[in-house]
Each structure stands twice: as structure tokens, then as C-alpha cells.
N, C-alpha and C positions, 0 to 999 in steps of 0.2 A: 693376408693376415693383417696388414696395416689397415686395409679398408674395414675389416671386421672390428678392429679395435676402435676406429673412429666412430663407427655406428654404435658400438657399446658405450663409448664415452658420451655421445649425444643423448642416448637413452637415459644414462645416469643423471644428466643435467635436468631433463624435462620430466622424467618419470621416477617417482619415489621407489617403485618396485625395482627399477633398474639399479638403483643404489643399494637396495636391500640384497639383490642378487650378487652385487659386486662384493659384498661383505661375506657372502656364503662361500664355503669351501668348494662348492660344486661349480663355481664360476672363476676359473683361474685366468681369464683373459684380461682382467683389470690390473694394471700395475699399481703398486701402492701409492705413488705420487698422484695418479689420477683419482684414486679414491679419496685422498686427502683434499685435493682440489674441489671435488664434488661436494664433500662435507662442508667446506668453507663457503662454497658458492650458494648452496641451499640455505645455510645459516644466514649469510648476508642478505639473500633474497627475502627470507622471512623477516629479518630486522627492518629492511627497507619498506616492506608492505605494512608492517606494524607502525613505523614512523609516519608513513603516509596517512594511515587511518587516524593517528593521533593528531596530525595537523588538521585533518577534517573536523575532528572534535573541537579543536581550538577555534576554528572558523565558526562552528555552531555557537560556541560560547560568546565569541565576539559579536556575532550578529544579534543574538537574542538577549544578551546581558549588557551589551553596549561597551564592554571594556574587558581587558585582560590584565590580571594581576598575578604575580608570582605565587602569592599565598593561596589564591583560589585554585590554581593548577595543582599545587602540592596537596591540597585537601581532596580535590576531586580525583586525581589520578595516582595518589600515593607516590609522588616524585620527590627527589631531593631538590634543593634550591638551585643548584647548578643546572640540572637537567631541565627544570622548568624554564629557566632563563634561556637555555639553548633552543627550546621549542618555540618560545615567543620570537626569538630572533630569526629562526627558520621561517616562521609564518610571515614575518614582516619582509624578509628577503624575497619571498615568493609573491607577496602582494604589497608592492611598494606604497600604494596610495590608500591602503586599507586602515591604517592607524595613525594616530598622532599622540605624542607623550603629554600627559597632564601632570605637572609637578605637584600640584596640590593634592590630587587624588592618588598620586603615585601609581598610575595605571596607564596602559595604552588604550586610547578611546577610539571607537569606531568612527570613521569619517563619513561625511555626506556622500563622497564618491563611492564608498562601499555600499551604502544603501541604495544608491542609484543603480548600481550593478545588480543587486539582488532585491529588486522590488517585486512585490506580489508573488511570493513563493507558494506554490500549491503543495499539497500533502505528499506528492510523489517526488518532490525535489530532495536531493540528498541533504540539503541544509534547511529543511522545513522545520516549522515549529514542533511538529510531532517528533522529529529526529532529536531535537534539543531536549525535549521533555523525556524521551526515552533514555538519553544519555545521563541526565542528572538523576533520574529515578533509579536506573541500574546501579549508579554509584552511591545511592543512599544519600544524595545531596539535594533532594527536593525540599526546599525550605517552605513549610506550610504557613509561615508568617508572611511570605511574599507571594507565593503561587498557590492559589486555592481553587480547587475544582468543585463545581456544583454538579458535575456529571455523575450519574449513577447507572451502573450496568445492571439492569433488572433481569436480563436474559443471558446469564453466563452459559457457556458451552462446555460440556465435559470433554476432557482431552481424549478419553477412550472413544467417544463417538466421533469427534473431529478427525482423529488419526485414522479411524476405520474408514470414514467417508473419503478422506484424502487418498488413502491407498486404493480404494475402489475406483476413484476417478482416474488415477494414474494407470492402474492395471486393467481398466475397462471391464469390470466385472458387474454382473447383474446383482441387484440387492432386493431383499424383502424387508420392507419397513412396516412397523406398526405406527400409525399416525392418527392424530386428532386435529380437527380444524373447527373454526367457528361455524361453518356451514354443515359439518358432519362431526359433532363433538364426541361421538362414541368411538372408541378405538377400532380401527379397521386396517386391513393390510393392503399394501401397494407394492407392486413389482416394478422396480425402477432401474433404468440404465443411466447411471450418473454421468454428467458431462462437465460440471464445474461447481466449485464452492464460491458463493457470492456473499460479500458483506454489504448490507444495506443499512446504513446508520448504525444502530446498536444491535442489530440482528444479523445472524448468518443464515443463509439459505442454501439448499442443495438444488441445483438445476439438473433436470433429467427427464428422460422419456418415460411415461407411465403406461404400462401395458394395459391396465384395466380401462383407462380412458382414451387410449391411443392419441396422446397429446403430450407436448412438453410442458412440464409444470415446475413450480418452485415449492420446496418444502422447508418450512421454518424448522431449524434444528431444535429449537426449544419445545417443539410439539411432537418430536419423534420419541416414542416410548420404548421401542426395542428395534433391533436391527440384526440382520444376518446376511452373509454372502451366499448366493446360490450358484456361484461359479460363472463360467462363460457360456453356458448353454443358451441356445436360441440365437436369433439374428440380431445384428446391431440395430440401434435406433435409427429412424429416418433423420435426414438433415434437419437441423433446427433453424428454420428460416429467420425467425425473430431474433435469434442469438447472433447469427451471421450478419444480419442487416444493420448497417450503421446509419444513424440519423443525427441531424444537428438541430438542437433546440435554440431558437432565436429569443433570448431572454430580454425583456424590456421592463421598465417600470410600469406598474399597473396604470392604465389610462384614467382611472377614477381619482388618482392622487392629485393634490394640488401641485403646481410647479415647484414650490419649495420642498414639498414632501418627495416628489419624484427625484429631485436633485440629491436628497439624502440617500434614497434607495440606490441611485446610480453610483454614488461614491462607496456605499457599503458592499454592493453585490456585483457591480458591472465595471469596476475599475475606473469610475468617473466617465465612462463612455455611454452613449445612448443605448447601445445594444451589445450583447455578449452572445457569441455562438458557442454552445457547449455540446461537444460530440458525445454520443452515447449509443450503446447497443439498444436496439429497439425493444428487446426483451426486458431491459432494465429501466426503460423510460418511465413507467409508473412510479418506481421508487424515487427517481430523481425529482419528479414533479411533486411527489408527496413530501419528500424531505424538506424542500424549499417552498412549499405551498405556492406552486406556480399555477395561475389561473388559466384554464383552457377556454372557459366561457366567462369573460370579464363582466358580463351583465349579471350573471347569477353568483359568481364567485368574486366577492368584493373585499376591499380593505375593511378593517385592519388585519384580517386573517390572511388575505392574499395581497402581498406587496409587489409580486412579480407576475408577469403575464407572458405567455408564449405567443409571439407575433405570428408564427406559422402553425397555429393550433389546428387548422383544418387538416393538414397533411400528417399530423401526429395522432389524430383521433383513433385511427384504426389499431394502434398499438396499445391503447389504454384499456384498463379494466372497465367492465360495464358501469360500476359505481362511480368511476372517474370520468366517464364519457357517456352521459345519458343518451339513450336512443341509438347508440352505436353497437355494432356486433362485437363480440369478444373474439379477438384474433387468436388463431391457433398458435399455441406455444407461448402465449402471454398471459397465462393464468396461474393462480396460486394453487398449491396442493389442496386436495379435499378428500 
């Protein structure tokens, strides 16, 4: 009986349904003190996680605004003056060399040591610029007098299409899409086994095996005009070799640039180094090269349009589209929907 109670107690701590059952009249094995303890435990656990997330938000503010002020926290998070001060002190205690007090600005200023620690944050980092912008935008505190975006999304995706495709990828169900493309602009149907949703710059694509062409292709969501599920009938798609294959692009400044220009490009794109190795799925390589205008043939693809060059262009050619790699065959699974 004691072992049974210990197991039930553990389930109540880690499983919300265990606590729900404890409150039910059909579960008499939980003594009232245990139920009260579980309620307090789960409540404290939730508060701890919320506090940890809030400290992460403070670190984003400190990194990208360069300072922390009590007033700014109160406006952004709807806090009282005491709680805002507590959060700042908690952040400073956890990161001793991250801030210094400036009496003139009446703010805690980010230190050089902090920026040495968080240098060159990419978009996947939890403290990235994107995460900061998402924070202030969600709070309605994006000051358009300071932060101005010239970016325009001309290819918005409808939530009903995106959610439908997302579910299809998760559940591995075959689709019937009506699609249009530049090579085949008239609406036509394609039977697709979806494998992934891919963001390429401002566009979203569906990656999947196409029954009609017997190949893996990418479908621009902005060109899908209708969609339906046809269940799980038929065999699954063959392995996507281009998707599974990982390649590294060795990015360098374009050889036609002057030494001074090449130095500018290295600081902007390569972190001040001569070369940067960028890992990528082979199927997504054309998008990477297109987004950053990376030259595969430096003799024909020249500055100012092309500032970067792929030093290992020969080994990358087979994964490129025909228009990106003249004279090369189109690799299976590395083509766009048509």
C-alpha cells in the first residue's frame, strides 16, 4: 500500500493528470496533505519557469538596447516598481560582469564583457535580434521612431493552408494540390507526399515527393490555389537523398574585389575571417546561394551583384538548379515544383 502511494505521489508531481485524478472522488489513495503539497509544488514550478523566462527577456533588452531601466521594464511587462527592481537585481546576480551602473543615465549599462560573451549571435540563438524584436513587438513597445523596417512581406501565407500542410507533414498523409508555376502557369494538379515545410527568405515552400514526376520537389505556398488530403493510400515516398545529404559551403570574398573591398565583405559576412564554412542541406543549397548572391562561376558572376564566392564550387554544382549552374544536369530532388 505504501509503495502504491509513493508511485501515485510521484505521478502527481510530474503528470498534471495525476493531480487531476487525485482531486477526483474516484481516487481515494491520495491523502489531503499530499494533494496540497502537489498543488503548491506545481504552482511554484510554474512561477520559477515564468521568472526564468522573464530574466531571459531582460537579457534580450540589455543586449539589444544596451541598458536596463526600471521604467522601461514597467512599461514593457506591466510590472510594479518593486518587482522591476527585483528582476534587475536577479539578472545582475546571475551575470556579475554584465552590467555597470551609470548615475547620469540612471540605468544599468551593458559592459564590453557581456558583448564579448555574446558576439555574432545568429537567428537561432535564444538572445538573437529576432527574439528581441519579437519581444517588443508582442508587447506593443516597438518604437517606430527608433526601429524602422523597410522589409515588406509580399507573399503572405494563409493560416488555413499552412496548418493543413503542417498537419499533413506530421501525419504523413498524401495530398492533392492545384498548383501554378512560371514554367507551367496554368493551374494543374499534383499528388504529393509532404516531408517538410521550408522557409527560404520571405517565401515558404513545401518539400515533398511528386507522384506525377517521380521526384522530390519544392512547392511555393503562394502558388498553391487549392488543396485536399487523399488519406494514407499508396506507398510512402522514396528516400530524399538531396534532403538527407549535408554539404558545407566555403564562402570567401569574391576574387574580383579590390583588397579594401574584400576586407569590407569579410567583416560584413565572414566575421572578419578569410573564409566561412556554412553547413546546409543539399536540397536547400540553391536558396542559400540565391539569398546571398554567392557566385559559383566568378568569371561570369561578378561584383557588384556578387560579393561572395563559393571556393568549393565544383563539388556544389550537382545540387544546383540548371539556371544556377549552366551546363550541369539537374539533380534528382533538387528541383522546384512545376
